Residue, then its C-alpha position, 0 to 999 in steps of 0.5 A: x527498485x532501489x538497492x535498500x533490503x525489503x523486509x519479511x512484510x514486503x517493504x523497507x523501513x521510512x520515515x516517520x511523519x507528524x502532521x502530513x499526509x503519507x501520499x502524494x497528493x493526487x496520486x492516483x491521477x499522476x501518471x507516475x503510478x503507473x509508468x512501469x517503475x517497480x515500487x520501492x516499498x517504505x513503511x511509514x509511520x504516521x503521528x496525528x496529534x493535536x496540532x503542537x507538531x514535535x512538542x503535540x501530544x500522540x493522539x493517534x499513530x498509524x503506519x501506513x506502506x507507501x511508495x518513496x519513488x512516486x508516493x502511491x499507497x500499497x494495496x492492503x493493509x500494512x499489517x497483512x502478512x502476505x500483502x498485495x503488492x499493487x498500487x492501492x486501486x488497483x487492477x486484476x488479480x492482487x499478486x501477494x509478496x509469497x506469489x499467490x494471486x487473489x481476486x479483488x473484493x474476494x471474487x474471481x474476474x468474469x472471465x474466470x468463471x462464475x462467481x460463488x453463490x452462483x454455483x450449484 
């Protein structure tokens, strides 16, 4: 991870992005996302305009969290107080900023036991 400090939300401040995609093109197929590097999460402010760029009118803004090194998005919401620190669409359990392990999709994997609705 970069030498810059992470905020309480598990990210460092990132750039303001005007009318561009915040994530690397084809990030899900990029071998760099799982090459073992520690993702350096940064929170960017994505601003969509009416097409006028800097001189345009902002029509929508959204904070997003991405890896500053490989450009993949972080799992979950950018406003989650205890976010998963894995990349989006990861395998296995969620591992949160505060060290909790949570099931993906609300259920534990089959090898961890029955689904809640199957328990008697």
